[in-house]
Phi, psi and omega in degrees: 000321177293318179302321176299316181290321180297319182274345181064035177261160171290158175316312190292347183265007183293142177301144181303341180292343177271359180090183179303133184300324183299323177295317180295314178302319186292315176300317175296321176298315180302313180298324176292320187283321183272359176088015180298313184292323175299321184282325174300312182298315175303311181293321174296317178295323178293322180291314176300318178296317180296330180272359179081020184267010179236130173259111190278001180285124185232137174238115184247121176251116185291347177295333181248013182240059179272140176277146177295153183298329179266010185279349181281154178250011181279143175293144181272137174264111185254015182272010182078179184286166182292325178300319180292324181291320183296312184293330178293322176300317183292328180294329188272000000 
C-alpha cells in the first residue's frame, strides 16, 4: 500500500510481488474503515514527538493556499439562480 502511494501509481499497476491488486486494495480499505491507519499515524507521531523530531510551528499564508475549484464536497445546484426560477414560474 505504501509503495502505491509513494510511487503514485494506480492500484492495478502494483508489482506482482505484492499479490493481486484487489487484495491489497481491500486490505487498504478495511484498514481505513476500522481506524488502523489512524492508530498507526498516531503512534508514529507520538514516537517522533517524544524523540523531538517534530517541529509543531506552522506558518500558513492564505495567499498560496487556495482550494481548487473542484475541492469542495458540497453538492452543486445546477438549477440556476432563484430569481430566474421565479420569473420562469410567473411566465408559465
